[in-house]
Structure formats: C-alpha cells, structure tokens
C-alpha positions in Angstrom: -43.1 33.7 9.8 -42.5 35.0 6.5 -39.2 36.4 7.6 -38.5 32.9 8.8 -39.8 31.6 5.5 -37.3 34.0 3.4 -34.3 33.6 5.6 -34.6 29.4 5.3 -34.7 30.4 1.7 -31.6 33.0 1.2 -30.1 30.0 2.8 -30.3 27.1 0.7 -30.1 29.7 -2.0 -26.6 30.1 -0.8 -26.4 25.6 0.3 -27.1 25.3 -4.0 -24.7 27.7 -4.9 -21.4 26.6 -2.8 -22.7 22.8 -3.4 -23.0 23.3 -7.1 -25.3 20.3 -9.0 -25.7 17.6 -7.4 -23.9 14.1 -8.3 -25.6 11.5 -10.3 -24.3 8.0 -11.4 -24.8 7.9 -14.7 -21.4 6.9 -17.3 -21.1 10.9 -18.4 -20.7 12.6 -15.1 -17.0 11.0 -14.5 -13.9 11.8 -16.8 -13.2 8.4 -17.7 -15.1 6.1 -19.6 -13.5 2.5 -20.7 -15.3 -0.5 -22.1 -15.5 -3.0 -20.6 -16.4 -6.6 -22.3 -17.2 -9.8 -19.2 -17.0 -13.6 -19.9 -20.1 -14.9 -20.9 -22.2 -17.8 -18.7 -20.1 -16.5 -15.7 -22.1 -14.9 -12.3 -18.8 -13.7 -10.9 -15.9 -11.8 -12.6 -12.9 -10.2 -11.9 -11.1 -7.4 -13.6 -7.1 -5.9 -13.2 -7.8 -2.3 -13.2 -5.5 -0.8 -15.5 -3.1 1.9 -15.4 -6.0 4.7 -17.2 -8.1 3.9 -14.0 -5.8 4.6 -11.5 -4.1 7.4 -13.1 -7.9 9.4 -13.1 -9.0 9.3 -9.8 -9.4 11.6 -7.9 -11.5 10.4 -4.5 -9.6 8.9 -2.1 -9.0 4.7 -2.6 -10.5 4.8 -5.7 -14.1 5.5 -4.2 -15.5 7.5 -7.6 -15.5 4.4 -9.6 -18.1 3.1 -11.3 -19.6 -0.1 -13.2 -23.1 0.1 -15.4 -23.9 -2.3 -17.5 -25.7 -1.0 -21.1 -29.0 0.3 -19.5 -26.7 2.2 -17.1 -27.8 0.3 -14.2 -24.6 -0.2 -11.2 -23.4 -3.1 -10.7 -22.1 -4.8 -8.3 -18.8 -5.0 -7.0 -16.2 -5.4 -4.6 -12.1 -3.5 -4.7 -9.5 -6.1 -3.8 -5.8 -5.1 -4.0 -4.3 -7.1 -5.7 -2.2 -9.9 -4.2 1.5 -11.1 -4.3 2.8 -14.3 -5.1 2.8 -16.8 -2.2 6.5 -19.2 -1.5 5.8 -22.2 0.8 9.6 -22.1 2.1 11.2 -25.5 4.1 13.6 -24.8 6.4 15.8 -26.5 8.4 15.6 -26.7 12.3 18.9 -25.7 14.2 18.2 -26.8 17.9 19.6 -24.5 19.9 20.8 -25.3 23.5 21.7 -23.7 26.8 20.5 -23.7 30.8 17.2 -24.4 31.5 17.2 -20.0 32.3 19.4 -19.3 30.2 17.0 -17.3 27.0 15.9 -15.9 29.9 18.3 -13.5 31.0 19.5 -10.4 29.5 22.5 -9.8 27.1 22.8 -13.1 26.0 23.1 -14.4 22.4 23.5 -17.4 20.6 26.5 -18.9 18.2 26.2 -21.0 15.6 28.2 -24.5 15.6 30.1 -26.4 13.9 27.4 -29.5 14.1 24.6 -27.6 13.2 23.5 -26.1 17.2 23.4 -23.4 18.5 24.7 -22.3 21.5 23.3 -20.1 24.4 26.1 -18.0 25.3 25.9 -15.7 28.1 27.3 -11.6 28.0 30.6 -12.6 29.3 31.3 -14.6 26.9 31.5 -17.9 29.3 29.3 -21.0 28.0 29.5 -24.5 30.0 28.5 -27.2 28.0 27.3 -28.9 31.7 23.4 -29.4 31.9 22.3 -28.2 28.4 19.1 -28.8 27.5 16.8 -27.7 24.1 15.2 -24.4 24.6 14.1 -23.4 20.6 15.3 -23.7 17.1 16.6 -21.3 14.9 16.1 -20.9 10.9 17.3 -19.3 9.0 15.6 -17.1 6.4 18.7 -14.9 6.0 18.2 -15.9 1.6 14.9 -15.6 1.7 13.4 -12.1 0.2 9.0 -11.6 0.7 6.5 -11.0 3.7 6.6 -13.4 6.2 3.0 -14.6 7.2 3.0 -17.3 9.1 5.0 -20.3 10.5 4.4 -24.6 9.9 5.6 -26.3 12.4 5.9 -30.3 12.8 6.2 -31.2 16.7 6.4 -33.3 19.1 4.9 -32.5 22.7 3.7 -33.6 25.9 0.2 -35.6 25.5 -2.8 -33.2 27.3 -0.6 -29.9 27.9 -0.9 -26.3 26.6 2.3 -25.5 24.8 2.7 -22.1 23.5 5.1 -21.4 20.7 6.5 -17.8 20.5 8.5 -16.8 17.2 10.9 -13.4 16.8 12.9 -12.2 14.0 16.9 -11.6 15.5 19.3 -10.2 11.7 22.0 -9.8 14.6 21.3 -13.0 17.2 21.6 -10.1 20.7 18.3 -8.5 19.2 15.1 -9.7 19.1 11.6 -8.1 18.0 8.0 -10.5 18.2 6.3 -11.7 15.1 3.4 -14.0 16.9 2.2 -17.2 19.0 0.3 -19.7 19.1 -1.1 -22.7 21.6 -0.9 -26.1 20.6 -2.5 -29.0 22.7 -3.1 -32.6 21.8 -4.5 -35.3 23.6 -2.5 -37.7 22.5 1.2 -38.6 22.3 1.5 -38.7 18.1 3.2 -34.8 16.7 1.4 -32.0 16.0 1.1 -29.4 13.6 0.9 -25.4 14.4 0.0 -22.6 12.5 1.3 -19.4 13.8 0.3 -16.8 12.2 2.7 -14.0 12.0 3.2 -10.0 12.2 3.6 -8.7 8.4 7.3 -8.4 8.3 10.5 -8.5 6.0 11.8 -10.9 7.2 15.4 -10.7 4.3 18.7 -11.8 6.5 16.8 -12.6 9.8 16.8 -15.3 11.6 13.5 -16.6 13.1 13.8 -18.0 17.3 11.0 -20.2 17.8 10.4 -20.4 21.8 7.9 -22.6 23.8 6.5 -22.7 27.2 3.8 -24.5 29.3 2.1 -23.5 32.6 3.3 -24.2 35.2 6.4 -27.0 33.6 6.4 -28.8 30.8 5.3 -32.4 31.2 8.4 -33.4 29.0 10.6 -32.2 26.6 9.0 -31.1 23.1 11.0 -31.4 20.0 10.8 -29.3 16.5 10.7 -31.9 13.4 10.4 -29.9 10.8 9.0 -26.2 9.9 7.7 -24.4 7.0 7.5 -20.9 6.5 4.8 -19.0 3.8 5.6 -16.0 2.7 4.3 -13.6 0.1 6.6 -11.8 -2.0 5.1 -7.8 -3.2 3.3 -7.7 -6.5 4.3 -5.8 -9.1 3.5 -1.9 -9.8 1.2 -0.9 -12.3 3.4 1.3 -13.7 2.7 4.7 -15.8 4.4 7.3 -16.9 3.8 10.8 -17.8 5.2 14.4 -18.5 6.1 17.6 -16.7 3.8 20.0 -18.7 5.0 23.2 -19.0 8.3 22.5 -17.0 10.8 24.6 -18.4 14.9 24.1 -18.4 16.6 24.0 -14.7 17.7 22.3 -12.5 14.8 22.1 -10.5 11.1 20.6 -11.0 8.8 20.6 -8.7 4.6 19.3 -9.5 1.2 17.2 -7.8 0.4 14.5 -8.8 -3.5 14.7 -10.4 -5.2 11.7 -8.6 -5.3 10.2 -5.6 -3.8 6.4 -6.3 -1.4 5.8 -4.1 2.2 5.8 -5.6 4.8 3.0 -4.4 7.7 4.3 -6.5 8.5 7.2 -9.0 11.5 6.8 -10.9 12.8 9.1 -14.2 13.5 8.7 -17.3 15.6 12.2 -19.3 13.7 13.7 -22.7 17.4 14.9 -24.5 21.1 14.0 -24.6 21.8 13.3 -21.7 22.6 9.1 -21.4 23.4 9.7 -17.3 22.3 12.1 -14.9 22.2 11.7 -10.7 19.4 13.6 -8.9 17.2 13.5 -6.0 13.9 13.1 -5.4 11.9 15.1 -2.4 8.7 15.3 -0.7 5.9 16.5 1.7 2.7 16.4 1.9 1.5 20.2 2.4 2.5 23.3 0.9 3.7 24.5 5.2 5.5 21.7 5.4 9.4 20.9 4.7 11.1 18.9 1.7 12.4 15.2 3.1 14.3 13.3 0.8 12.5 10.2 -0.2 16.0 8.7 -1.9 18.3 9.4 -4.8 18.4 7.3 -8.1 19.9 8.0 -11.8 17.5 8.9 -15.3 18.7 7.3 -17.8 17.2 7.2 -21.1 14.4 5.3 -22.2 15.5 2.4 -23.7 18.3 2.1 -21.7 17.9 -0.8 -19.5 14.9 -0.9 -16.3 13.8 2.5 -14.7 15.3 3.3 -11.7 12.4 4.0 -9.4 12.7 5.0 -5.9 10.9 3.4 -3.5 7.8 5.9 -1.7 6.9 4.7 1.8 4.3 7.1 3.0 1.8 7.5 1.5 0.8 10.9 2.6 2.9 12.6 0.0 0.9 15.3 -2.3 4.4 17.4 -3.4 7.8 16.3 -4.7 10.3 18.1 -6.1 13.4 16.3 -7.9 16.6 18.4 -8.4 20.0 17.4 -10.3 22.6 16.3 -7.9 25.8 18.4 -7.7 27.9 16.1 -9.4 28.5 18.8 -12.3 25.5 16.4 -14.6 22.3 18.2 -15.3 19.0 17.5 -16.8 18.8 20.5 -19.4 15.0 19.4 -19.9 12.3 18.4 -17.4 12.5 14.7 -17.2 9.6 12.0 -17.8 8.7 10.3 -14.6 7.3 6.5 -14.3 5.4 5.9 -12.0 4.1 2.8 -9.7 0.9 2.9 -8.5 -0.7 0.1 -5.7 -1.9 -3.2 -8.4 -6.1 -2.9 -7.4 -8.7 -6.3 -8.5 -12.5 -5.5 -9.4 -14.9 -8.3 -8.4 -18.3 -8.1 -9.9 -21.8 -10.1 -10.6 -22.7 -9.5 -14.4 -25.6 -9.5 -13.8 -26.5 -7.0 -16.8 -26.3 -6.9 -20.0 -23.1 -5.5 -22.2 -21.2 -4.1 -22.9 -20.4 -2.7 -19.7 -18.8 0.7 -18.6 -16.3 0.5 -15.8 -16.5 5.0 -15.4 -14.3 7.0 -13.1 -12.5 10.8 -12.5 -15.6 12.2 -9.8 -14.6 14.6 -7.2 -16.1 14.2 -3.5 -17.6 10.8 -4.2 -17.6 8.0 -1.1 -16.9 4.5 -2.3 -20.2 2.3 -3.7 -18.0 -1.2 -3.3 -19.3 -4.1 -1.4 -17.1 -6.3 1.4 -14.7 -8.0 -1.0 -16.0 -11.5 0.4 -20.0 -11.6 -0.2 -18.8 -11.8 -4.2 -16.5 -15.5 -4.5 -15.8 -16.5 -7.8 -18.1 -20.1 -8.6 -16.2 -20.7 -11.6 -12.9 -20.3 -11.1 -10.4 -17.1 -11.8 -12.2 -15.6 -14.4 -10.6 -12.0 -15.9 -13.3 -9.4 -18.3 -11.2 -7.3 -19.9 -10.8 -3.4 -20.6 -10.6 -1.5 -23.2 -7.9 1.6 -22.9 -8.1 4.2 -26.1 -4.3 4.2 -27.1 -4.4 7.7 -27.2 -4.6 7.7 -23.8 -2.1 9.9 -21.9 -1.1 10.9 -18.6 0.4 14.7 -18.5 1.9 15.9 -14.9 1.9 20.1 -14.5 4.8 21.2 -13.1 5.4 25.1 -12.4 8.0 26.5 -9.3 7.3 26.8 -5.7 6.6 30.4 -5.9 4.2 30.3 -8.3 2.4 27.6 -6.9 2.4 29.4 -3.6 1.2 33.1 -6.1 -1.8 30.6 -7.2 -2.4 29.4 -4.2 -2.8 32.8 -2.6 -5.4 34.4 -5.6 -7.3 30.9 -4.9 -8.2 31.7 -1.1 -8.5 35.1 -2.5 -10.9 34.2 -4.4 -13.3 32.0 -2.4 -13.0 35.0 0.3 -14.6 37.6 -1.8 -17.0 35.2 -3.1 -18.1 34.4 0.4 -17.6 38.0 1.6 -20.3 38.6 -1.7 -23.0 35.8 -0.1 -23.1 37.1 2.3 -23.7 40.1 1.6 -26.6 39.1 -0.8 -28.2 38.1 2.2 -27.9 40.4 4.3 -29.4 42.2 2.3 -31.8 40.8 1.8 -32.7 39.6 5.2 -32.6 43.2 6.0 -35.2 44.0 3.0 -37.2 42.1 4.6 -37.7 43.0 8.1 -38.5 47.0 6.0 -41.2 44.7 4.7 
C-alpha cells in the first residue's frame, strides 16, 4: 500500500512538472491587455476587434480572448465573424425555349436570341422552333460580384400543386453546377414569391438557370415574372503591417506567423531604394511538406499606392517563403509585410463596472464564448471602443530553413533528454521505496 501511494505521488509530481502551472482567468495572465470603454446604459454591445488583438491570439479561433470588468470578473461574450455588405440585385428573366424534354438530353447548350429569348440547342446544332415550350428562365449575373446567398422568384404557378424550383450556374451555358432548390405551393391562382436558398458561390461571370418540375406533371404552365438575387460582398480584411526581424539580405526569406488568427492575404513592401520588385509567395502546413506556390505579385515602396496582396485560399498554412522573381530585380533588404486578417466582432453583456479589460495571448486556452444568438442587442448597433497603444507593433521572425531545422532538432533533443531524466528520477524513487 505504501509503495502504491509513493508511486502515485511520483506520478502526480511528474504531471505537474510536465504540465506547468495552472492557468487562471485573470488579466495579468495574458500577453496583451487593452482597455475597453462601453457605451453607457446599453446592456448588450458590439466591439470590432482591432488588428492588435487579432495578431496577438495564440490559441486557435481566438479561444484565448477574454473580457473582464473593473473587478476582474469575466463578462459574457459571443464571437461572430464580421459580415460583408448585402446587396439586392434585380435580374431580368429571359425565357428558355425548347422541346418538352430538351433539357434532359446530354450535350445540349443554350443560344441567346436577338429578341432576348434563349433557345435549347442539341449537340448537332439543329434547332426546331416548332413545338417549343417554356422550359426555364436564364438570368445574367456575369457583372455581379460577391457571394450569392438566395434568389427570390416572383412566379405564377398552378393552383394547389407543389412546384420544385432548381437554380444552377454556368459560365459557358453548357455545363451547370447545382446551387439550390425550393418547393412552392399556392392554394389559389395568385402569383407567389419563392425564396430559394443558395449554396454560397461566387457568381462573377456566371449565368443562372432556373428550372421547375412537378410530380407527376405540371397541371398548368409556370411563368416567372421577376427575380431578385441577394449577394454578399466579402468583408474587408483587417490590415496589420509587420517587420521581418532578424532578416538579412538575400533573394528569399522564410517566416512563420506568431499568431493563430486566419490570414486571408499577404502583401509585401520594399524597405530600401527598390521601386518595384516582382516576387512569389510559397507556403506549407508543416516542415516536412513541400512548398506550394500561393501566387505572384509586385512589391512597391510604402505610400506608392495600394499594396498588392496575394489572397490565400487555405487556412492551414504555418510557414511562408518569399522569393524574388528571376527578373534581375531583387530585394536588397528584407521586405515589410502587410497581412490581411479575417475580421471578427465581439458581442458582450455590459454587466459589470467599467472600465473593461480585453485580454488575449495565452496558449492552450479553450473557447469561453456563448452562442451568437444568446446575446441580442436591445438598442440597435451599439459599439464600444477599445484603446490600442500607439506604440504597438507586430514583429515576425525571419530565418533561413536550415537554421529553423536546427532549432527544431535541438528542441526535440532537449525534450527527449528531459523526458529521460524524469523517467530516471521516477525509477530511482520507485526502486528506493521497494528496498525500504
């Protein structure tokens, strides 16, 4: 029994050594602490997270974000991604004419007529206008930008018959991708508004086709009079600039970001006399992976217009590499980074005495957010303000790949040696107790 108790104590001691001290929810335990000034007499408020907060989080999905009142108590908070602007786009329906089963055949395409109608053309190119019926409508969304979220259709449908509307998209009027579907039912004969939720999709350069069907067959023709497409523009990136610390001259630089917030774009600016330097950006999710080309752009001096940033379509990238293009023009010093971060909004209940403290920057935290729907703003859009010190700067360490690999090897060697030492201590204690 004594031996078991001693072994348990040794095991508990080892756990404490490996796990480190416990984490307490106090502002002093976080790397960055900012003062928040709430709006008086507003119970639920919004707070746009500044770049300093987004670039200081070291736990995935901002899980280390906390908001304290003046007494150090945690306030209820919810985290939401900032939405972009919503726009309603009126589109003119163009009738699609063809044989009854024309759209079910393979190899057919659509041909635009001079009168605004659209004809279904078989694979052999022959089109017979005799016996043509209305099969669908075509909507021109090629000049729109943003993500399509829903389509509102003003239609006349047969009374007391469920009609299923299907929305598809195409860039060549031949190959179509499914976007959404909705079933409408109208007991009377009056027009009906059909809301079709769409799978999030960029509609730039796309045609939309709306078809309809019923089981077993349509009891009367369907007529679509108007269509309204709802699109949402992507929210603007939160921009933060950073220097490559420790970087020396050369044609390539490798770096990893010291935070976990999703990066949506990366751009470069020259820091010396270079006016324009073409470059390419590569990335990878782990050191053992090969580099993947993310895009090419041109770096210019600060203040020489908007920075050309490369959009990242992956959120799992951990390491990046910048290389000068082989054009004879290269960086003579490490470039300056401009990072575009995904914007986020904090919704909180102003339930304690002000001022509040927004704290972030503690590794290993788990999220302490309420579901977004729990907190509702009772007095419209009320925004609290946050005070970011003017001297806050972001610095990104830069080093060559060989030095990074050497550091990793030394770290693993130190961890292995520490584990072996702890194991030897535990074995020695156990052996000593066994001999007692």
